[in-house]
C-alpha positions as CSV (number, residue, x, y, z in Angstrom):
1,M,145.9,-64.2,-38.4
2,G,145.2,-64.9,-34.7
3,V,146.1,-63.5,-31.4
4,L,149.4,-65.0,-30.1
5,L,150.4,-62.9,-27.2
6,E,147.6,-61.2,-25.0
7,A,148.5,-59.2,-21.6
8,R,145.2,-58.5,-20.1
9,G,145.0,-55.6,-17.3
10,L,148.6,-56.1,-16.4
11,K,149.9,-54.4,-13.1
12,R,153.2,-54.3,-11.6
13,Y,153.9,-52.1,-8.5
14,F,157.3,-51.7,-7.1
15,G,156.3,-50.5,-3.8
16,G,154.6,-47.5,-4.3
17,V,155.7,-47.0,-8.1
18,R,153.1,-48.4,-10.6
19,A,155.4,-49.7,-13.8
20,L,152.5,-51.1,-15.2
21,D,148.9,-50.1,-14.7
22,G,146.4,-51.9,-16.1
23,L,148.0,-52.6,-19.7
24,D,146.2,-54.5,-22.4
25,V,148.5,-55.5,-25.2
26,T,148.0,-57.7,-28.0
27,V,150.4,-59.2,-30.7
28,N,149.1,-61.0,-33.6
29,E,150.8,-64.0,-35.2
30,G,153.3,-62.8,-38.0
31,E,153.6,-59.4,-37.0
32,I,156.3,-56.9,-35.8
33,V,155.2,-54.8,-33.1
34,G,157.1,-51.7,-31.4
35,I,156.8,-50.8,-28.2
36,I,157.8,-47.4,-27.5
37,G,157.6,-44.6,-24.7
38,P,159.8,-42.2,-22.7
39,N,162.1,-43.7,-20.0
40,G,160.2,-44.9,-17.0
41,A,157.0,-45.7,-19.3
42,G,157.0,-49.6,-18.5
43,K,158.5,-51.2,-21.8
44,S,161.1,-53.2,-20.1
45,T,158.8,-54.2,-17.3
46,L,156.1,-55.3,-19.6
47,F,158.8,-57.9,-21.2
48,N,159.9,-58.9,-17.6
49,V,156.6,-59.4,-16.3
50,I,155.3,-61.5,-19.6
51,T,158.3,-63.8,-19.0
52,N,158.0,-63.9,-15.5
53,V,161.1,-62.5,-14.2
54,F,158.7,-60.1,-12.3
55,P,155.3,-61.9,-11.5
56,P,152.5,-59.3,-12.1
57,T,150.8,-57.7,-9.1
58,A,147.7,-58.2,-11.1
59,G,146.4,-59.3,-14.6
60,Q,146.9,-62.3,-16.8
61,V,149.1,-63.1,-19.6
62,F,148.0,-65.6,-22.8
63,Y,150.3,-67.1,-25.3
64,N,149.5,-69.2,-28.0
65,G,145.8,-69.9,-26.3
66,E,147.4,-70.9,-22.9
67,E,147.7,-68.4,-19.7
68,I,151.3,-68.4,-19.0
69,T,150.9,-66.2,-16.1
70,G,153.3,-66.7,-13.0
71,I,155.1,-69.8,-14.8
72,P,158.7,-69.9,-14.4
73,P,161.1,-68.1,-17.2
74,H,162.5,-71.1,-18.4
75,E,159.0,-72.8,-19.0
76,V,158.1,-69.5,-20.8
77,A,161.0,-70.1,-23.0
78,R,160.2,-73.7,-23.3
79,K,156.9,-72.9,-24.9
80,G,158.6,-71.2,-27.6
81,L,158.4,-67.4,-26.2
82,M,162.1,-66.2,-25.9
83,R,163.7,-62.9,-24.8
84,T,166.4,-60.9,-25.9
85,F,168.0,-58.2,-23.5
86,Q,169.7,-54.7,-23.6
87,R,172.9,-56.1,-22.5
88,N,174.5,-59.0,-24.7
89,L,174.3,-62.0,-22.4
90,L,177.0,-63.9,-24.1
91,Y,179.9,-66.1,-23.0
92,P,182.9,-63.8,-23.6
93,P,185.6,-66.6,-23.6
94,F,183.8,-68.7,-25.9
95,S,183.4,-68.3,-29.9
96,V,180.8,-66.5,-31.9
97,L,179.8,-70.2,-33.1
98,D,180.1,-71.7,-29.6
99,N,177.7,-69.1,-28.2
100,V,175.1,-70.5,-30.6
101,R,175.8,-74.0,-30.3
102,M,175.3,-73.6,-26.6
103,A,171.7,-72.0,-26.9
104,L,171.0,-75.2,-29.4
105,H,172.1,-77.7,-26.8
106,L,169.5,-76.5,-24.6
107,K,167.1,-78.2,-27.0
108,S,169.1,-80.7,-28.7
109,G,167.3,-83.4,-26.5
110,Y,170.3,-85.7,-26.1
111,N,171.2,-87.4,-22.4
112,F,174.5,-87.6,-20.6
113,F,175.2,-91.3,-21.4
114,E,174.8,-90.6,-25.2
115,A,177.4,-87.8,-24.9
116,L,179.8,-89.9,-22.5
117,F,180.0,-92.7,-24.9
118,N,179.8,-90.5,-28.1
119,T,177.0,-92.6,-29.4
120,P,175.7,-92.7,-33.3
121,S,172.8,-90.5,-32.0
122,Y,174.7,-88.5,-30.2
123,R,176.9,-87.6,-33.3
124,R,174.0,-87.1,-35.6
125,K,172.6,-84.1,-33.3
126,E,175.6,-82.8,-33.0
127,E,175.9,-82.4,-36.7
128,L,172.5,-81.2,-36.4
129,V,173.5,-78.4,-34.1
130,D,176.4,-77.2,-36.3
131,K,174.1,-77.0,-39.2
132,Q,171.7,-74.8,-37.5
133,A,174.4,-72.8,-35.6
134,L,176.1,-72.1,-38.8
135,A,172.8,-71.3,-40.6
136,T,172.0,-68.8,-37.9
137,L,175.1,-67.0,-38.0
138,G,174.7,-66.8,-41.7
139,S,171.2,-65.2,-41.6
140,A,172.7,-62.6,-38.9
141,D,175.4,-61.8,-41.6
142,I,178.4,-62.7,-38.8
143,L,179.2,-66.4,-40.5
144,A,182.7,-65.0,-41.1
145,L,183.1,-64.3,-37.5
146,K,182.4,-67.9,-36.4
147,D,185.8,-68.8,-35.2
148,R,186.5,-65.3,-33.3
149,I,186.2,-64.9,-29.6
150,S,182.7,-63.1,-29.0
151,S,184.4,-60.5,-26.6
152,F,186.8,-59.7,-29.6
153,C,183.9,-58.7,-31.8
154,S,182.8,-55.3,-32.5
155,F,179.6,-54.3,-30.4
156,G,177.2,-54.3,-33.6
157,A,178.5,-58.1,-34.2
158,Q,178.0,-58.9,-30.5
159,R,174.3,-57.5,-30.9
160,R,173.7,-59.4,-33.6
161,L,175.2,-62.5,-32.1
162,G,173.0,-62.0,-28.9
163,I,169.8,-61.8,-31.2
164,S,171.2,-65.1,-32.7
165,V,171.3,-67.0,-29.7
166,G,167.8,-65.7,-28.8
167,V,166.4,-67.1,-32.2
168,A,168.9,-70.4,-32.7
169,T,166.1,-72.5,-31.7
170,Q,163.5,-71.0,-33.6
171,P,161.1,-69.8,-31.1
172,K,157.6,-68.7,-32.3
173,M,158.0,-65.5,-30.6
174,V,160.7,-63.1,-29.5
175,L,160.7,-60.2,-27.1
176,M,163.4,-57.9,-28.4
177,D,164.6,-55.1,-25.8
178,E,166.6,-52.4,-27.3
179,P,168.6,-54.3,-29.8
180,M,169.3,-51.2,-31.6
181,A,170.3,-49.1,-28.5
182,A,174.0,-47.4,-29.0
183,L,174.8,-48.5,-32.5
184,N,175.6,-46.4,-35.4
185,P,173.5,-46.2,-38.6
186,E,175.3,-49.0,-40.4
187,Q,174.8,-51.2,-37.4
188,V,171.4,-50.3,-37.0
189,S,170.7,-50.9,-40.8
190,N,172.3,-54.5,-40.0
191,I,170.0,-55.3,-37.3
192,T,166.9,-53.7,-39.1
193,K,167.7,-56.2,-41.9
194,F,168.1,-59.2,-39.7
195,V,164.8,-58.5,-37.8
196,R,163.3,-58.5,-40.9
197,Q,164.6,-61.9,-41.8
198,I,163.6,-63.3,-38.5
199,R,160.2,-62.4,-39.0
200,D,160.0,-63.7,-42.5
201,A,161.1,-67.0,-41.4
202,G,158.1,-67.2,-39.3
203,T,158.9,-65.7,-36.1
204,T,156.5,-63.1,-34.4
205,I,158.5,-60.1,-32.8
206,A,157.8,-57.5,-30.1
207,I,160.5,-55.0,-29.9
208,V,161.1,-52.4,-27.6
209,E,163.3,-49.2,-28.9
210,H,164.0,-45.7,-28.7
211,N,165.2,-45.2,-32.2
212,M,162.3,-44.2,-33.8
213,R,163.6,-44.2,-37.5
214,P,164.0,-48.2,-37.6
215,I,160.8,-48.8,-35.6
216,F,158.6,-47.1,-38.0
217,A,160.4,-48.7,-41.0
218,L,160.2,-52.1,-39.5
219,C,156.7,-52.3,-37.7
220,D,153.3,-53.3,-38.6
221,R,151.9,-51.7,-35.3
222,V,153.4,-49.3,-32.7
223,V,152.1,-49.2,-28.8
224,V,153.0,-46.2,-27.0
225,L,153.4,-46.5,-23.1
226,A,153.4,-43.6,-20.9
227,Q,153.6,-44.3,-17.0
228,G,152.5,-48.0,-17.2
229,R,149.6,-47.2,-19.5
230,K,148.8,-47.4,-23.0
231,L,148.9,-43.8,-24.7
232,A,148.3,-44.9,-28.1
233,E,148.2,-47.9,-30.5
234,G,148.1,-47.9,-34.2
235,T,150.1,-48.2,-37.7
236,P,153.6,-46.0,-37.8
237,A,151.9,-43.4,-39.8
238,E,149.1,-43.1,-37.1
239,I,151.5,-42.7,-34.2
240,R,153.8,-40.5,-36.3
241,D,151.0,-38.0,-36.5
242,N,149.1,-38.6,-33.2
243,E,149.1,-35.1,-31.4
244,L,149.0,-36.6,-28.1
245,V,152.1,-38.8,-28.8
246,I,154.2,-36.1,-30.4
247,Q,153.5,-33.9,-27.2
248,T,154.3,-36.5,-24.9
249,Y,157.0,-38.7,-26.5
250,L,158.0,-37.8,-29.9
251,G,158.5,-34.3,-29.3
252,R,161.3,-35.1,-27.0
253,H,163.3,-36.3,-29.7
254,G,162.8,-34.3,-32.5
255,S,159.9,-34.7,-35.2
256,A,162.7,-35.4,-38.0
257,A,163.8,-38.7,-36.4
258,A,160.4,-40.4,-36.8
259,H,160.8,-39.8,-40.7
């Protein structure tokens, strides 16, 4: 199992604030890696720098054996490294199905004239898009909502839809930014199940999250950040019992939340 994503010595400064301060992180192919830490630790900034929403002040990012430092975000996505966000970036007036279909159209490969003249190749590609979109919604357990306007769905269903949009094109890796934030226990359970299915289908995952229970249940490894630096790294059991982590972070949430 080789390294799929590697950040070397990442620094990102915002004025005098060091959001990332010489951070090294690796994610191996096939893993689910959790990124945790207190507010302001640099978790979301790490994802933003990896995908070049913010270019690094210093350091390098390698993905699938290739340096991707500083390339445009759409090129990062084209290479199979996708990102989901804390907010559901959906098209509210569109149906659940059409939200996923739009993501798939970005990689469908047909051109303007195929669509304009409704060619046989266009129709075949549209059939494939529909098939893939329905399969994705089925995996997310929201297939029954396919014709519902996305803004009318529950918050938990919108979260699963947002992840579905991110994984519809079958990326090699997905960065998930707080997919379980503000969800109730049943919704968290649904998201947890969906994330496992995504990994089992062959997609590597790095996930930023504050909800410790699902993180420790889901992840193969956990990386703890504090003030833009790596505080600790290890298996969920090792992180749960790490005294420095407990004092710096877990203790703020109550030790019971980690079990």
